[in-house]
C-alpha positions in Angstrom: 208.0 96.9 -35.4 204.8 96.5 -36.5 204.4 94.2 -39.3 206.5 91.8 -37.3 203.2 92.4 -34.2 200.5 91.5 -37.4 202.6 88.2 -38.3 202.4 87.1 -35.0 198.6 87.8 -35.1 197.8 86.1 -37.9 199.5 82.9 -36.9 197.8 83.1 -33.7 194.8 83.6 -34.4 193.9 80.7 -36.8 194.5 79.1 -32.8 192.2 80.7 -30.8 189.4 80.3 -33.6 190.3 76.4 -33.8 189.7 75.6 -30.6 186.8 77.9 -30.2 185.0 76.0 -32.6 186.2 72.4 -30.6 184.7 74.1 -27.3 181.1 74.9 -29.2 181.2 71.2 -30.5 182.7 69.1 -27.5 179.5 70.9 -25.6 177.0 70.4 -28.1 178.9 66.3 -28.5 178.8 65.9 -25.1 176.0 68.2 -23.9 177.7 69.9 -21.0 176.9 73.2 -19.1 178.3 76.2 -18.9 179.6 76.3 -22.5 179.8 80.5 -22.2 181.9 80.0 -19.3 184.7 78.2 -20.9 184.7 80.6 -24.1 184.9 83.6 -21.8 187.7 82.0 -20.6 189.2 81.1 -24.3 188.4 85.3 -24.9 190.2 86.5 -22.1 193.5 84.1 -23.7 193.2 85.8 -26.0 193.0 88.9 -25.2 196.0 88.5 -23.2 197.5 88.3 -26.4 197.0 90.7 -28.1 197.4 92.5 -25.0 201.3 91.0 -25.4 201.1 92.4 -29.1 200.0 95.9 -28.0 202.4 96.0 -24.8 199.4 97.9 -23.3 200.3 98.2 -19.5 197.8 97.8 -17.6 197.6 99.3 -13.1 194.6 98.2 -11.5 192.7 100.2 -8.2 189.9 97.9 -6.7 189.3 93.9 -6.0 188.8 91.9 -8.7 188.6 88.4 -6.6 184.3 88.5 -8.0 185.0 89.4 -11.3 187.1 86.2 -11.9 184.7 83.7 -10.2 182.1 84.7 -13.5 179.2 85.1 -13.5 179.1 89.7 -13.2 177.6 91.7 -15.6 180.8 95.0 -16.0 179.6 98.3 -17.0 182.1 100.8 -18.2 183.2 104.2 -20.1 183.8 103.7 -23.6 186.5 104.8 -25.7 187.1 102.8 -28.7 187.5 98.9 -29.2 191.4 98.7 -27.6 189.1 99.1 -24.2 187.6 95.5 -25.2 191.1 94.2 -25.4 192.5 95.7 -22.2 189.4 94.6 -19.6 189.1 91.5 -21.6 192.5 90.3 -20.8 191.9 90.9 -17.0 188.1 88.9 -16.9 187.2 85.8 -18.7 183.7 88.6 -20.0 181.1 87.6 -23.0 181.5 90.7 -24.8 177.8 93.3 -25.9 179.6 94.9 -29.0 177.5 96.7 -32.1 175.4 94.4 -34.3 177.2 95.8 -37.7 181.3 94.6 -36.3 179.3 90.5 -37.2 180.0 91.8 -40.7 184.1 92.4 -39.9 185.8 90.3 -42.6 188.1 87.8 -39.5 186.8 89.7 -36.8 183.6 89.6 -36.9 183.3 85.2 -36.8 185.8 85.3 -34.3 183.2 87.9 -31.6 180.2 85.0 -32.8 182.0 82.6 -31.7 183.1 83.6 -28.6 179.6 84.6 -27.3 179.7 88.6 -28.7 175.9 89.9 -27.7 175.3 91.5 -30.9 172.8 94.7 -29.9 171.0 96.9 -32.9 170.2 99.9 -31.9 167.8 100.6 -34.9 165.5 97.9 -33.2 163.6 98.1 -29.8 161.5 95.4 -30.9 164.8 92.8 -30.5 165.6 93.7 -26.9 164.0 91.6 -24.5 165.9 88.7 -26.9 168.7 90.1 -25.7 168.4 90.6 -22.3 167.0 87.1 -22.1 170.5 85.7 -24.1 172.4 88.0 -21.6 170.6 86.1 -18.7 171.8 82.8 -19.9 175.2 83.2 -20.2 175.3 84.9 -16.9 173.6 82.1 -15.6 176.3 80.0 -17.1 179.2 81.7 -15.1 179.8 84.4 -17.3 180.6 87.4 -17.4 178.9 90.1 -18.9 180.7 93.2 -20.7 178.6 96.2 -21.4 179.9 99.7 -22.3 176.0 101.4 -21.7 177.1 105.0 -23.4 176.2 102.4 -26.4 179.0 103.9 -28.4 182.7 104.8 -27.6 184.0 108.9 -27.6 186.5 110.8 -27.4 186.5 111.3 -23.7 185.6 114.6 -23.2 182.6 113.2 -21.3 180.6 110.3 -20.0 177.4 109.8 -22.4 174.1 108.5 -20.8 173.7 105.1 -20.0 170.6 103.2 -21.9 169.4 101.2 -19.2 167.6 98.5 -21.4 169.8 95.8 -21.0 170.4 96.1 -16.7 167.1 94.6 -16.6 169.3 90.9 -17.2 171.2 91.5 -14.3 167.9 92.3 -12.3 166.0 89.2 -14.0 169.3 86.7 -13.5 170.2 89.0 -9.6 173.6 89.1 -11.0 176.3 91.4 -9.7 177.2 94.5 -11.2 180.5 95.7 -11.5 181.3 99.3 -12.3 184.8 99.8 -14.0 186.8 103.4 -15.3 188.9 102.9 -18.1 191.6 105.4 -18.2 194.6 105.8 -20.9 197.8 107.4 -19.2 200.7 107.2 -21.6 201.0 106.5 -25.6 205.0 105.9 -26.0 206.2 107.3 -21.9 204.4 110.4 -23.7 201.3 111.5 -21.9 198.2 110.9 -22.9 196.5 114.7 -24.3 194.0 116.0 -27.1 197.0 115.1 -30.0 197.3 112.0 -29.2 194.6 110.3 -28.5 193.1 109.4 -31.4 196.3 107.1 -31.8 194.3 104.7 -28.9 190.5 106.4 -29.4 188.6 104.8 -32.0 185.0 106.9 -31.9 183.2 108.6 -34.7 183.7 107.3 -38.1 187.0 106.7 -37.5 188.1 104.1 -40.5 188.6 101.0 -37.7 191.8 99.1 -40.5 193.9 102.1 -41.3 193.2 102.8 -37.3 194.3 99.5 -36.1 197.3 99.3 -38.4 198.7 102.8 -36.7 198.1 101.3 -33.1 200.3 98.2 -34.1 202.8 101.0 -34.6 202.9 101.8 -31.1 205.7 101.1 -28.5 203.5 101.4 -25.2 200.2 102.3 -23.8 199.5 102.3 -20.5 195.3 102.3 -19.3 194.8 102.1 -15.5 191.4 100.6 -14.2 189.7 101.9 -11.1 187.4 98.2 -10.1 184.0 100.3 -8.7 182.2 98.9 -6.1 180.2 95.8 -7.2 176.1 96.5 -7.0 174.2 94.1 -5.6 170.9 94.1 -7.9 168.9 92.3 -4.7 168.3 96.5 -4.0 166.4 97.0 -6.9 163.2 96.1 -7.9 163.0 94.3 -11.4 160.7 96.8 -13.3 161.4 100.3 -15.8 162.2 102.2 -12.6 164.5 99.6 -11.0 166.5 99.6 -14.6 166.9 103.2 -14.4 167.9 103.4 -10.5 171.0 100.5 -11.6 172.1 102.3 -14.6 172.1 105.6 -12.5 174.2 104.2 -9.6 176.9 103.0 -12.4 176.6 106.1 -14.0 177.5 108.0 -11.1 180.3 105.0 -9.7 181.8 105.4 -13.6 181.2 109.4 -13.4 183.1 110.6 -10.1 185.6 109.0 -10.8 186.4 110.6 -14.0 185.6 113.6 -12.2 188.1 113.0 -9.9 190.4 112.4 -12.1 189.9 115.1 -14.4 190.4 117.3 -11.6 193.8 116.1 -11.1 195.4 116.7 -14.2 194.2 120.4 -13.7 195.8 121.4 -10.7 198.9 118.9 -12.1 
C-alpha cells in the first residue's frame, strides 16, 4: 500500500510544483496583487491531496468561516509535520517553519515556493524582517500558520509560547485564531504512548524513515478544535502586548488540552 501511495505522490507533486511556478511568474509579469493569497490556496490543494493519500480523517469543532476568507494568524500546538498537512488541508495557509526545512530535498524547494516563512531561532537580529514578511502576507489576505512552541513535542505538555512573531498580527491588526490538534486513533486503535510516534515527529527523529512508515498506516483520526477568535485591537502593539496576546493563545489551547486529558483519565 505504501508503494502505491508513494508513486501517486511522486506523480502528482511535480504538477503542483509547476503550477506554483506559473502563479509566481504570472503574478510578476502582470503585476497582480494578493500573490500569497493565491499561493496559499494552491498549498491547500496540495495538503488535501496528501491528507487523502494518508487517509487522515478530521472532525472539526468550532467556527471556520473566518479562516476561509484569509488574513488570519493561526496558532496551534505542534506534534509533528502531519500537523501542517491537517491544518493546511482545512484552510489556505502560509507556513512558519524552522530554517532547516528549506534545505530538505524536494520538500525545501516546495515550501519555499509556497511562501513558507523560515525562522532561524539562533538569529534574533532577523526577527524584525520575519515580522515584516508575516505582516505583508497577512495584508495580502493569506492566513499564516504559526507553531509558537518553536518545536514539535510528544504531546505530554504544551511548551511555553515564543511571543516574537505575535508582533505581526498586532501590527497588521489581523485576527488571531488559536486551534488545538488532538490525534485520536491510528489504524482504528486509540492513540497511546505505545503508538503515537508512528504519527508524532519530534526531537531527533529522522524524517525520511518516519514518513515511509507513515505511508504504511491505514487511517489516522484527528480532532481539530477551533477556539474563539481573538481581536488584536484590544492589545497594544508593543512588547507587553505581544506577551499578553501569546499568553491568551496559550491559555486557550492549553485549557482545551487539559479538558481532553481529563476526559481520557475519566474514561
